[in-house]
C-alpha positions in Angstrom: -11.3 46.0 60.0 -9.8 44.2 56.8 -11.8 41.7 55.3 -9.7 38.5 55.4 -12.4 37.0 53.1 -11.0 38.7 50.0 -7.5 37.7 49.8 -8.6 34.2 51.0 -10.8 34.3 47.9 -7.7 34.9 45.5 -5.6 32.2 47.4 -8.5 29.7 46.8 -8.8 30.8 43.1 -5.4 30.9 42.7 -4.9 27.5 44.0 -7.7 26.0 41.9 -6.2 27.6 38.6 -2.7 26.1 39.6 -4.2 22.7 40.2 -5.6 23.0 36.7 -2.5 23.8 35.2 -0.6 21.1 36.9 -3.3 18.9 35.5 -2.7 20.0 32.1 1.0 19.2 32.4 0.5 16.1 34.0 -1.3 15.0 31.0 1.1 16.4 28.4 1.6 12.7 27.2 -2.1 11.4 27.5 -3.5 10.2 24.3 -6.6 12.7 23.4 -6.5 14.6 26.1 -7.8 18.2 25.7 -6.1 21.4 27.4 -8.1 23.3 30.2 -8.0 27.0 31.6 -9.6 28.1 34.4 -11.5 31.8 34.1 -11.6 34.0 37.2 -14.8 36.2 37.9 -15.0 39.2 40.7 -17.3 38.6 43.0 -20.3 41.1 44.7 -19.9 44.2 45.5 -20.8 46.2 48.5 -22.0 49.7 48.5 -20.9 51.8 51.3 -21.6 55.4 50.0 -22.3 57.5 47.1 -20.2 60.6 45.9 -21.2 63.9 45.6 -22.2 63.1 42.2 -24.3 60.4 42.9 -22.0 57.6 41.5 -21.8 54.7 44.2 -19.1 54.0 46.2 -18.6 50.1 46.2 -15.7 47.7 47.8 -15.5 43.9 46.1 -15.6 41.0 47.6 -13.0 39.0 46.2 -12.9 36.4 43.3 -13.7 32.7 42.5 -13.4 30.7 39.2 -15.9 31.2 36.7 -15.4 28.3 34.5 -13.0 26.0 33.3 -13.5 25.2 30.0 -11.7 23.0 27.5 -9.9 23.7 24.5 -11.1 21.2 21.9 -8.8 22.1 19.1 -6.7 19.2 17.5 -3.5 17.7 19.0 -0.9 16.6 16.5 -1.0 13.0 15.0 1.7 10.3 16.1 1.9 7.6 13.8 2.0 4.2 15.7 1.9 1.6 12.9 -0.9 0.0 15.1 -3.7 -1.5 13.1 -6.1 -0.7 15.8 -5.2 2.8 17.0 -7.0 5.7 15.0 -6.6 9.2 15.5 -9.9 11.7 14.9 -9.0 15.2 12.9 -11.6 17.6 13.4 -14.9 17.4 15.4 -16.3 14.2 17.1 -16.0 11.6 20.0 -15.7 7.7 19.4 -18.5 6.2 20.9 -18.2 3.4 23.3 -20.2 1.1 25.6 -18.8 0.2 29.2 -19.7 1.2 32.9 -23.5 0.3 32.3 -24.1 3.5 29.7 -22.8 5.0 26.8 -19.7 7.2 27.0 -17.7 9.5 24.4 -13.7 9.8 24.0 -11.2 11.2 21.5 -8.7 8.7 22.7 -8.0 6.0 19.7 -6.0 3.7 21.7 -7.9 1.2 20.8 -7.3 -3.0 21.1 -9.1 -6.3 20.8 -9.9 -8.4 23.2 -9.7 -12.1 23.3 -13.1 -13.0 21.4 -11.8 -10.4 18.8 -14.1 -7.4 19.9 -12.7 -3.9 19.3 -12.1 -1.9 22.7 -10.8 0.5 24.5 -8.3 0.5 26.9 -10.5 1.1 30.0 -12.7 -2.4 28.7 -15.4 -0.4 26.8 -16.5 -1.7 23.7 -16.2 0.6 20.5 -19.4 1.3 18.6 -19.9 1.7 15.0 -22.0 -0.1 12.0 -21.4 -3.5 11.2 -21.1 -4.6 7.6 -23.5 -7.2 6.5 -22.2 -9.1 3.4 -19.8 -6.7 3.0 -22.0 -4.1 2.8 -22.6 -0.7 5.5 -25.8 0.8 5.9 -25.6 3.9 7.3 -28.1 5.0 10.1 -28.5 1.2 11.4 -28.3 0.6 15.1 -24.8 1.2 16.6 -23.4 -2.2 17.6 -20.1 -3.6 19.0 -17.4 -3.9 15.9 -16.3 -7.6 15.5 -12.5 -7.6 14.6 -11.6 -11.2 15.4 -9.1 -13.7 13.7 -12.2 -15.9 13.2 -13.8 -13.5 11.2 -14.8 -15.4 7.6 -15.1 -14.3 4.2 -17.5 -16.5 2.7 -17.0 -18.5 -0.4 -18.0 -17.8 -4.0 -19.0 -20.4 -6.5 -17.5 -19.6 -10.1 -20.3 -18.3 -12.5 -17.3 -16.9 -15.1 -14.1 -18.5 -16.3 -11.7 -17.6 -19.5 -8.5 -18.4 -20.6 -6.1 -17.0 -22.8 -4.6 -20.1 -25.4 -2.9 -20.5 -28.9 -3.5 -23.6 -30.4 -0.4 -24.8 -33.0 -1.8 -24.2 -36.5 1.0 -26.9 -37.5 0.0 -29.7 -35.5 -1.3 -33.0 -37.2 -5.0 -33.9 -37.3 -5.9 -36.0 -34.2 -2.8 -33.8 -32.2 -4.4 -33.2 -28.5 -3.5 -30.5 -26.0 -5.3 -30.3 -22.5 -5.2 -27.7 -19.8 -6.6 -27.6 -16.5 -8.5 -24.8 -14.7 -9.6 -25.0 -11.3 -12.9 -23.7 -10.1 -15.1 -23.4 -6.9 -18.1 -24.5 -5.9 -21.1 -22.9 -3.7 -19.2 -24.6 -0.6 -15.7 -23.1 -1.5 -14.5 -26.8 -2.5 -12.2 -26.8 -5.5 -12.7 -28.2 -8.7 -10.4 -29.3 -11.5 -12.1 -28.6 -15.2 -10.2 -30.2 -17.8 -9.7 -28.7 -20.9 -9.1 -31.3 -23.8 -8.4 -29.7 -27.6 -8.0 -32.0 -30.6 -7.3 -31.0 -34.2 -10.1 -32.2 -36.3 -9.2 -33.3 -39.9 -11.5 -29.9 -41.1 -9.0 -27.1 -41.6 -8.6 -24.8 -38.7 -10.9 -26.7 -36.5 -10.4 -27.8 -33.5 -13.1 -30.0 -31.0 -13.1 -29.2 -27.2 -14.4 -31.4 -24.5 -14.5 -30.3 -20.9 -14.4 -32.6 -18.3 -14.6 -33.2 -14.2 -13.2 -35.9 -12.4 -15.7 -38.9 -11.8 -14.8 -38.7 -8.0 -16.3 -34.9 -7.9 -19.9 -36.0 -9.0 -19.9 -39.7 -7.7 -19.2 -41.3 -10.9 -16.5 -43.8 -11.7 -14.8 -42.0 -14.4 -14.6 -38.2 -15.8 -17.6 -36.7 -16.8 -18.0 -34.6 -19.8 -19.9 -30.9 -18.7 -19.6 -29.5 -22.6 -18.2 -30.1 -25.8 -17.9 -28.4 -29.0 -15.9 -27.1 -32.1 -13.6 -24.0 -32.2 -13.0 -22.7 -35.8 -10.5 -20.1 -37.0 -10.0 -18.1 -40.0 -7.1 -18.2 -42.5 -5.1 -15.6 -40.3 -5.7 -17.8 -36.9 -8.5 -15.6 -35.6 -11.3 -17.6 -33.9 -14.6 -17.3 -35.6 -16.8 -20.2 -34.5 -18.3 -19.9 -31.8 -19.0 -16.2 -32.4 -20.1 -15.3 -28.4 -19.2 -16.9 -24.9 -20.3 -20.4 -24.3 -22.9 -20.6 -21.8 -24.9 -22.8 -19.9 -21.8 -25.3 -18.6 -23.5 -27.0 -16.0 -21.8 -29.3 -13.2 -24.5 -30.9 -11.2 -24.9 -33.9 -8.3 -21.8 -32.7 -6.9 -20.4 -35.3 -4.5 -19.9 -32.6 -1.3 -23.4 -31.9 -1.6 -22.8 -27.9 -2.9 -25.5 -26.6 -5.0 -24.9 -27.0 -9.0 -22.5 -24.8 -11.2 -23.7 -22.8 -13.9 -20.8 -21.3 -15.4 -20.4 -19.3 -18.5 -16.7 -19.7 -20.4 -15.8 -16.7 -21.9 -13.9 -16.8 -25.6 -13.9 -12.9 -25.8 -12.6 -10.1 -24.1 -14.3 -6.8 -22.9 -13.8 -5.4 -26.2 -14.8 -8.3 -28.3 -11.4 -9.8 -29.3 -10.9 -13.6 -29.0 -8.9 -15.2 -26.2 -8.3 -18.3 -28.7 -5.7 -18.2 -31.6 -4.4 -20.8 -34.0 -0.9 -19.5 -35.2 2.1 -21.9 -36.0 3.4 -21.9 -32.1 3.4 -24.5 -29.7 -0.1 -25.2 -27.8 -0.1 -23.4 -24.6 -2.4 -20.9 -22.2 -0.9 -17.7 -21.6 -3.3 -17.1 -18.6 -6.5 -18.1 -16.8 -9.1 -16.5 -14.6 -12.3 -17.6 -13.1 -14.3 -15.3 -10.4 -14.9 -17.8 -8.0 -13.1 -18.4 -4.4 -12.8 -20.7 -1.4 -13.9 -18.8 2.0 -10.5 -17.3 4.0 -10.2 -15.8 7.8 -9.1 -12.2 8.6 -5.8 -11.8 8.1 -5.1 -8.1 8.4 -7.4 -4.9 8.5 -6.7 -1.1 8.1 -9.1 1.8 9.0 -10.1 4.7 6.4 -10.7 8.0 6.5 -14.5 7.7 6.6 -13.9 4.8 9.7 -14.4 2.1 7.0 -12.6 -1.0 8.3 -11.3 -3.0 5.4 -10.5 -6.6 6.0 -8.1 -8.6 4.1 -8.6 -12.4 4.0 -6.7 -15.5 3.6 -8.5 -16.2 0.2 -7.2 -13.1 -1.3 -10.7 -10.8 -0.8 -10.8 -7.4 0.9 -14.1 -6.6 1.7 -15.6 -4.3 4.4 -16.1 -5.2 8.1 -17.5 -2.3 9.7 -17.7 1.5 9.8 -16.6 3.5 12.9 -19.4 6.1 14.6 -18.5 9.6 15.5 -20.6 11.8 17.9 -21.0 15.4 17.5 -22.7 17.8 20.5 -24.2 21.2 20.1 -21.9 22.3 23.0 -18.9 20.4 23.4 -17.8 22.4 26.6 -21.2 20.9 28.0 -19.6 17.5 28.3 -18.5 15.9 31.6 -15.3 14.9 32.1 -15.4 11.3 34.3 -11.4 10.5 34.0 -10.2 7.7 31.8 -10.3 10.1 28.7 -13.9 10.0 28.5 -17.1 12.3 28.5 -20.7 12.2 29.2 -23.0 14.1 27.9 -25.3 16.5 29.7 -28.4 18.8 29.2 -25.9 21.8 28.6 -24.0 19.8 25.8 -27.3 18.2 23.9 -27.9 14.8 22.9 -25.2 13.2 21.1 -25.4 13.5 17.1 -24.1 10.2 15.9 -23.1 9.5 12.1 -20.4 8.4 9.8 -16.8 10.3 10.0 -16.5 13.2 7.3 -20.2 13.8 7.1 -22.7 16.0 9.2 -19.5 18.6 10.4 -17.6 15.2 12.0 -14.0 14.8 11.4 -11.7 12.1 9.7 -10.0 9.2 10.9 -6.5 8.1 10.4 -5.8 4.7 10.6 -2.6 3.6 12.6 -2.1 6.7 14.5 -3.0 8.7 17.6 -3.9 12.0 18.8 -1.6 13.5 21.3 -2.6 15.7 24.0 -3.0 19.6 22.9 -1.5 21.0 25.9 1.3 23.4 25.1 4.0 23.1 27.6 5.4 26.8 27.1 1.9 28.1 27.7 0.9 26.1 30.6 4.7 27.6 32.5 3.5 31.1 31.2 0.0 30.6 33.3 1.6 29.0 36.0 3.8 32.2 36.6 1.3 34.5 36.4 -1.2 32.2 38.7 1.8 31.9 41.2 2.6 35.7 41.1 -1.1 36.0 41.9 -1.3 33.6 44.8 1.8 35.1 46.4 0.2 38.6 46.0 -3.2 37.3 48.1 -0.5 35.6 50.6 1.0 38.9 51.0 -2.4 40.8 51.7 -3.3 38.2 54.4 0.1 38.9 56.1 -0.8 43.0 55.9 -4.4 42.3 57.4 -3.0 40.7 59.9 -0.4 43.3 60.6 -3.1 45.8 60.6 -5.0 43.8 62.7 -2.6 43.4 65.3 -1.7 47.3 65.1 -5.3 47.7 66.1 -5.1 45.4 69.0 -2.4 47.3 70.5 -3.7 50.7 70.2 -5.4 50.0 73.6 -1.4 49.8 74.7 
């Protein structure tokens, strides 16, 4: 008698394969989705005899789905221009925390919650290596990434200052020229130092006096913090001092900031004087000091190695954090849990977590998303073949039914 279980197994296997294809097509536009493929296997065999040569005569019991494998090849990149979007090129998965445990995903369509934490669309926190004072220490414990607008770049007190100035060689003795320079204390408060240059009766010599407003240091009148002389040769080149002026101290600041200790650079990196004395109006051509106030986060971008660089309102740029990626010995062993997420299993092996671009992990592209790697033409071709297989098995069922009916009718 015909065994209906054989074509029924083919119907069940073909139905499951069509479900896999349908799932692929339904996720054609899902960010980071990885295409799946169903593989068939034959079932056990029954030996019903042997040939005269001793070869076994066997009949099969049908088919079943042997495996559903995932194609982890890269999807194409779609530029979004959104700072929180990030795509992986190469191997690796983002590490996210939520739903009571650690999950992994290729979907870099991230966002920020009201508190500034970098999150997935499903509400999980994106994990990485936070920076401490702009320095990232690889290998530290993973932690959520904070990208809130309240993130602060701390102030830095001025320790060096310089200006390029010409002092008029034709000025009369006693002529005075003044120019201000802003400096910052340890709290980020601006103080204005006034440089006053006075032409001396001695040839090619100018006296200088650096003062700070009295209110800044709890005094009623401006306070001198440094004074001295600048001497030029007959070509207008500075000769004295022969080195930078050190030991410019500003103490007892009224805002209780730490005392300022500043070096005044009179020479550039190549040793050329920044001051000249030629027959032209006294004026500064440039100024520089290395301090700055505190600043809040304005924008950020994510680099290929996962480093998140923040730009702050004080003009500073520094590292905020670095995204982490996880690799697995056997990607096929990962368990899909929906929402573009995966869980590690005994088959996949434990996650090996590190920075992008190292240890076989891929690189990142900020402001872009990885598209689904489903190929619609391939899926349609597989659907046609699988559909024909389903139809053929259905035809076998009807044939077996007819054979059974004919057998029943033999008694008539």
